[in-house]
TILUM-748862 format. One record per residue: residue number from 0; x, z, y of N, C-alpha, C in turn. Coordinates in Angstrom, 2 decimals. Atoms other than C-alpha are relative to their C-alpha. Last residue first. Layout:
BEGIN
PT  NUM  X  Z  Y  X  Z  Y  X  Z  Y
...
This chain:
BEGIN
PT  118  0.29  -0.67  1.33  0.84  -10.58  -23.70  0.07  -0.89  -1.12
PT  117  0.81  0.74  0.97  2.51  -11.96  -20.63  -0.18  0.77  -1.21
PT  116  -0.65  0.56  1.24  4.03  -9.42  -18.27  -1.17  -0.63  -0.84
PT  115  0.57  -0.52  1.19  2.37  -9.11  -14.85  0.51  -0.59  -1.22
PT  114  -0.75  -1.23  0.38  4.87  -9.81  -12.06  -0.55  0.59  -1.28
PT  113  -1.24  0.35  0.68  3.67  -13.48  -11.75  0.79  1.20  -0.44
PT  112  0.31  0.53  1.26  0.10  -12.27  -11.04  1.28  -0.43  -0.73
PT  111  0.42  -1.12  0.90  1.38  -10.18  -8.17  -0.30  -0.50  -1.46
PT  110  -1.20  -0.76  0.20  3.07  -13.15  -6.48  -0.22  1.18  -1.02
PT  109  -0.82  0.89  0.91  0.06  -15.43  -6.95  1.27  0.91  -0.33
PT  108  0.64  0.09  1.41  -2.21  -12.77  -5.53  0.84  -0.63  -0.96
PT  107  -0.11  -1.44  0.58  0.13  -12.15  -2.52  -0.60  0.06  -1.34
PT  106  -1.44  -0.07  0.29  0.38  -15.95  -1.76  0.20  1.42  -0.69
PT  105  -0.32  0.77  1.13  -3.41  -16.10  -2.05  1.37  0.07  -0.45
PT  104  0.67  -0.66  1.16  -3.91  -13.29  0.38  0.28  -0.73  -1.33
PT  103  -0.89  -1.08  0.41  -1.46  -14.96  2.73  -0.52  0.82  -1.23
PT  102  -1.11  0.64  0.64  -3.57  -18.14  2.67  1.05  1.09  -0.44
PT  101  0.25  0.46  1.32  -6.70  -16.13  3.24  1.20  -0.70  -0.72
PT  100  0.14  1.46  -0.01  -5.26  -14.50  6.42  -0.15  -0.42  -1.44
PT  99  -1.12  0.73  0.42  -5.82  -10.75  6.09  -0.16  -1.54  -0.07
PT  98  -0.25  1.36  -0.69  -8.72  -9.51  7.92  1.20  -0.60  -0.20
PT  97  1.06  0.51  -0.72  -8.56  -5.85  6.61  0.44  -1.32  0.77
PT  96  -0.32  1.03  -0.95  -6.20  -4.59  3.84  -1.30  -0.48  0.62
PT  95  0.64  1.27  0.27  -7.36  -1.35  2.23  0.34  -1.09  1.06
PT  94  0.38  0.92  -1.20  -4.95  1.48  2.47  -0.55  -1.24  -0.53
PT  93  0.42  1.35  0.29  -4.74  4.37  -0.14  -0.38  -0.78  1.20
PT  92  0.84  0.64  -0.90  -2.79  7.47  0.47  -0.29  -1.36  -0.47
PT  91  0.31  1.27  0.65  -1.24  10.04  -1.83  -1.08  -0.78  0.85
PT  90  1.41  0.50  0.07  -0.25  12.71  0.80  0.05  -1.34  -0.73
PT  89  0.06  1.41  -0.38  2.77  14.91  0.74  -1.41  -0.47  -0.29
PT  88  1.13  0.80  0.38  3.01  18.66  0.95  0.12  -1.44  0.40
PT  87  0.46  1.07  -0.78  6.37  20.35  1.08  -1.16  -0.73  -0.57
PT  86  1.39  -0.39  -0.47  6.72  23.63  -0.73  -0.56  -1.03  0.96
PT  85  0.09  -0.47  -1.40  9.56  22.31  -2.75  -1.32  0.43  0.42
PT  84  -1.17  -0.63  -0.42  10.66  21.70  -6.34  0.08  0.39  1.52
PT  83  -0.37  -1.09  0.82  7.20  21.10  -7.75  1.22  0.66  0.44
PT  82  -1.27  0.28  0.69  6.09  18.92  -4.89  0.41  1.10  -0.86
PT  81  -1.09  -0.92  -0.13  2.45  19.20  -4.01  1.31  -0.55  -0.75
PT  80  -0.56  -0.19  1.29  -0.11  16.38  -3.62  1.21  0.92  0.27
PT  79  -1.24  -0.80  0.07  -2.61  16.11  -0.80  0.61  0.20  -1.38
PT  78  0.15  -1.23  0.87  -5.11  13.35  -1.08  1.32  0.76  -0.02
PT  77  -1.30  -0.75  -0.16  -5.57  10.62  1.50  -0.12  1.35  -0.65
PT  76  -0.21  -1.38  0.49  -8.22  8.06  0.78  1.29  0.55  0.42
PT  75  1.10  -0.19  0.88  -9.62  4.86  2.09  0.01  1.31  -0.69
PT  74  -0.35  -1.13  0.84  -7.34  4.50  5.14  -1.34  0.24  -0.89
PT  73  0.98  -1.29  -0.20  -8.33  1.16  6.66  0.52  1.00  -1.06
PT  72  0.45  -0.69  1.23  -5.77  -1.69  7.12  -0.87  1.20  0.33
PT  71  0.60  -1.31  -0.16  -4.90  -4.15  9.88  -0.32  0.53  -1.34
PT  70  1.59  -0.05  -0.18  -2.64  -6.95  9.14  -0.45  1.38  0.27
PT  69  0.49  -0.92  -1.17  1.02  -7.92  8.82  -1.45  -0.15  0.11
PT  68  1.49  -0.18  -0.27  2.38  -9.30  5.53  -0.22  1.01  1.07
PT  67  0.26  -1.41  -0.30  6.02  -10.47  5.54  -1.52  0.07  0.39
PT  66  0.37  -0.37  -1.45  6.22  -13.88  3.97  -0.27  1.55  0.15
PT  65  1.34  -0.01  -0.19  8.10  -14.19  0.64  -0.40  0.41  1.44
PT  64  0.60  1.32  0.21  11.56  -15.26  -0.29  -1.48  -0.07  0.30
PT  63  -0.65  0.92  -1.02  13.31  -12.14  1.14  -0.66  -1.41  -0.08
PT  62  -1.30  0.52  0.47  10.83  -9.75  -0.61  0.48  -1.11  0.94
PT  61  0.02  0.18  1.43  7.43  -8.06  -0.27  1.45  -0.37  -0.57
PT  60  -1.07  0.79  0.36  7.93  -6.49  3.12  0.03  -0.21  -1.45
PT  59  -0.42  -0.16  1.34  4.56  -5.03  4.24  1.10  -0.98  -0.34
PT  58  -1.03  1.10  0.12  3.78  -4.53  7.92  0.60  0.25  -1.41
PT  57  -0.99  -0.14  1.00  0.62  -2.38  8.50  0.95  -1.24  -0.02
PT  56  -0.61  1.32  0.09  -1.60  -1.81  11.44  1.09  0.22  -1.08
PT  55  -1.39  -0.07  -0.29  -3.89  1.29  10.99  0.55  -1.46  -0.09
PT  54  -0.46  1.39  0.03  -7.68  1.66  11.12  1.47  0.00  0.43
PT  53  -0.72  0.42  -1.19  -8.81  5.26  10.37  0.51  -1.42  -0.24
PT  52  0.61  0.98  -0.64  -11.41  5.50  7.60  0.76  -0.52  1.31
PT  51  0.76  0.89  0.83  -9.98  8.77  6.31  -0.84  -0.94  0.97
PT  50  1.40  -0.21  0.01  -7.58  10.35  8.79  -0.74  -1.06  -0.78
PT  49  0.72  0.91  -0.89  -3.93  9.92  7.83  -1.53  0.33  -0.11
PT  48  1.33  0.48  0.39  -2.10  12.86  6.31  -0.51  -0.99  1.08
PT  47  1.11  -0.47  -0.87  1.62  13.22  6.94  -1.26  -0.65  -0.46
PT  46  -0.16  -1.42  -0.39  4.56  12.99  4.62  -1.00  0.60  0.86
PT  45  -0.47  -0.29  -1.40  3.38  9.87  3.02  0.18  1.49  0.17
PT  44  -0.12  -1.47  -0.08  3.01  8.56  -0.53  0.60  0.29  1.39
PT  43  -1.36  -0.53  -0.46  1.78  4.92  -0.53  -0.10  1.57  -0.09
PT  42  -0.06  -1.45  0.19  -0.99  3.04  -2.39  1.40  0.34  0.49
PT  41  -1.12  -0.63  0.58  -1.72  -0.54  -1.30  -0.19  1.59  -0.15
PT  40  -0.54  -1.18  -0.62  -4.52  -2.92  -0.49  1.19  0.49  -0.69
PT  39  0.92  -0.72  -0.96  -6.89  -5.75  -1.46  0.56  1.22  0.68
PT  38  0.45  0.95  -1.09  -4.50  -8.16  -3.05  -0.84  0.60  1.05
PT  37  1.03  0.94  0.58  -2.91  -5.27  -4.98  -0.36  -0.91  1.15
PT  36  0.41  1.08  -0.97  0.27  -3.20  -4.48  -1.12  -0.79  -0.67
PT  35  0.58  1.19  0.60  1.45  0.01  -6.04  -0.65  -0.86  1.00
PT  34  0.03  -0.41  1.29  3.60  2.95  -5.05  -0.52  -1.08  -0.87
PT  33  1.26  0.10  0.81  4.50  1.38  -1.77  0.22  0.66  -1.35
PT  32  -0.09  1.05  1.05  7.52  2.52  0.22  -1.29  0.12  -0.69
PT  31  0.09  -0.51  1.42  7.63  4.44  3.53  0.26  -1.14  -0.98
PT  30  -0.66  0.78  1.03  8.08  4.03  7.25  -0.04  0.68  -1.35
PT  29  -0.37  -0.64  1.21  5.50  5.57  9.55  0.71  -0.89  -0.95
PT  28  -0.22  0.79  1.18  5.08  4.29  13.16  0.60  0.94  -1.16
PT  27  -0.57  1.28  -0.36  3.70  6.73  15.72  0.30  -0.68  -1.43
PT  26  -1.43  -0.16  -0.40  3.00  10.47  14.98  0.70  -1.35  0.39
PT  25  -1.22  -0.60  0.53  0.61  9.95  16.81  -0.06  0.45  -1.40
PT  24  -0.42  -1.14  -0.81  -2.69  8.02  17.07  1.40  0.49  -0.52
PT  23  0.53  0.15  -1.35  -4.00  4.68  15.85  0.43  1.16  0.95
PT  22  1.35  -0.57  -0.11  -1.72  4.68  12.85  -0.44  -0.12  1.51
PT  21  0.23  -0.36  -1.38  1.15  2.17  12.65  -1.39  0.51  0.18
PT  20  1.40  -0.18  -0.34  2.29  1.89  9.01  -0.09  0.59  1.47
PT  19  0.03  -0.73  -1.22  5.54  0.35  7.98  -1.52  0.09  0.48
PT  18  1.27  0.09  -0.77  5.93  -0.70  4.43  0.17  0.85  1.24
PT  17  0.01  -0.71  -1.33  8.95  -1.33  2.26  -1.28  -0.28  0.82
PT  16  -0.33  0.86  -1.13  8.07  -2.40  -1.29  0.07  0.85  1.32
PT  15  -0.66  -0.66  -1.13  8.08  -0.58  -4.55  0.35  -0.93  1.04
PT  14  -0.99  0.77  -0.72  5.64  -2.13  -7.05  0.59  0.73  1.21
PT  13  -1.07  -1.06  -0.42  3.27  -0.89  -9.76  1.15  -0.73  0.62
PT  12  -1.26  0.05  0.84  0.73  -3.69  -9.81  0.98  1.03  0.64
PT  11  -1.23  -0.51  -0.50  -2.79  -3.16  -8.66  1.19  -0.19  -0.85
PT  10  -1.01  -0.65  0.81  -5.87  -5.11  -9.54  1.17  0.33  0.81
PT  9  -1.31  0.49  -0.42  -8.35  -5.97  -6.72  1.13  0.70  -0.83
PT  8  0.33  1.24  -0.69  -11.70  -5.47  -8.32  1.17  -0.70  0.55
PT  7  0.97  -0.26  -0.99  -10.24  -2.79  -10.59  -0.27  -1.46  0.61
PT  6  1.18  0.89  0.15  -8.38  -3.12  -13.87  -1.01  0.19  1.03
PT  5  1.32  -0.69  -0.11  -5.07  -1.55  -12.89  -1.06  -1.01  -0.13
PT  4  1.06  1.00  -0.47  -1.65  -2.94  -13.97  -1.34  0.71  -0.03
PT  3  -0.41  0.72  -1.20  1.53  -0.81  -14.16  -1.08  -1.00  0.53
PT  2  -1.03  1.11  0.36  0.94  0.19  -17.82  0.45  -0.76  1.27
PT  1  0.33  1.17  -0.74  -0.69  3.55  -17.15  1.10  -0.96  -0.11
PT  0  -1.11  0.21  -0.95  -0.41  5.94  -19.96  -0.25  -1.28  0.73
């Protein structure tokens, strides 16, 4: 069972935050919530598929006492997932942050590390 913390290069923490994604082509801005967040990117569930490697602009709202993160991101995966109770297809989508200010990256890392329970 996943404990909310992933052991990858940029570990992810299970965290629900508001995110706005501006893809390079229609449908226009997409508002959603993150499934998990790491210093290197986020995972979101979307109603529309984004093209792999597409560069999108993201705006991530971590909380009222933290800076809003705005940067470019690259779609690294978009996998269709079915909903058991409906015929609607959604897409598990991974976005990698690009060119984020190093100071903001450190704020994000510090915030995520504080969310990890001490063992």
